[in-house]
Every structure is written in C-alpha cells, then in structure tokens.
C-alpha positions in Angstrom: -15.0 51.0 -19.0 -11.2 51.2 -18.9 -9.4 48.7 -21.1 -5.8 48.3 -22.1 -6.8 49.2 -25.6 -8.2 52.5 -24.3 -5.0 53.2 -22.4 -2.9 52.4 -25.5 -4.9 54.8 -27.7 -4.9 57.5 -25.0 -1.2 57.1 -24.4 -0.4 57.3 -28.1 -2.4 60.5 -28.4 -0.9 62.0 -25.2 2.6 61.3 -26.4 2.0 62.9 -29.7 0.7 66.1 -28.1 4.3 66.8 -27.1 6.2 68.3 -30.0 9.4 66.5 -29.0 7.8 63.1 -29.6 7.9 61.6 -33.0 5.2 59.1 -34.2 7.7 56.2 -34.3 8.5 56.6 -30.6 4.9 56.9 -29.6 4.0 53.7 -31.5 6.9 51.8 -29.8 5.8 52.9 -26.3 2.2 51.8 -26.8 3.2 48.5 -28.2 2.2 48.8 -31.8 4.0 46.2 -33.8 6.9 47.9 -35.5 9.2 45.0 -36.2 12.7 44.9 -34.6 15.0 47.3 -36.4 18.4 48.8 -35.6 16.7 52.1 -34.9 14.4 50.4 -32.3 17.4 48.8 -30.6 19.4 52.0 -30.7 16.4 54.2 -29.6 17.4 57.4 -27.8 16.5 56.8 -24.1 16.0 60.6 -23.6 13.4 60.6 -26.4 11.5 57.8 -24.7 11.6 59.5 -21.3 9.9 62.6 -22.8 7.1 60.4 -24.2 6.6 58.6 -20.9 6.5 61.9 -19.1 3.9 63.3 -21.6 1.7 60.2 -21.1 2.1 60.5 -17.3 1.1 64.1 -17.4 -2.1 63.3 -19.3 -3.1 60.6 -16.8 -2.0 62.5 -13.7 0.8 60.1 -12.9 4.1 61.2 -11.5 
C-alpha cells in the first residue's frame, strides 16, 4: 500500500543517493520538522532542484 509516509521515506533516501544533496536539504524536502532558521529561508534553490530531480528520477517522474 502506498502512503504519504512511504513516499516521504523513499524520497528522503532517493535524495541522499545523490552526492550533491546534504541531509539537511533532504529533510526539508520531505517535510521533516526542522524549525524555521535563516539557513532554511536562505536555502540555495539550485541545491533544492538537485534533490527534487533525484527524487523524480527514483520514482520515474520527469
């Protein structure tokens, strides 16, 4: 059964398989509670794009 929890866990693991993606970025993208910090607000959009592409590749999207 596919659940949102399963997608979050899979997305987290897929993002971390890309060496360009740090653990902090992967956690933000899957919605783990990180707290609002300056580094979150100023997150590098390019870094986030890489993580999203990695997750999409794992799930055959895009």
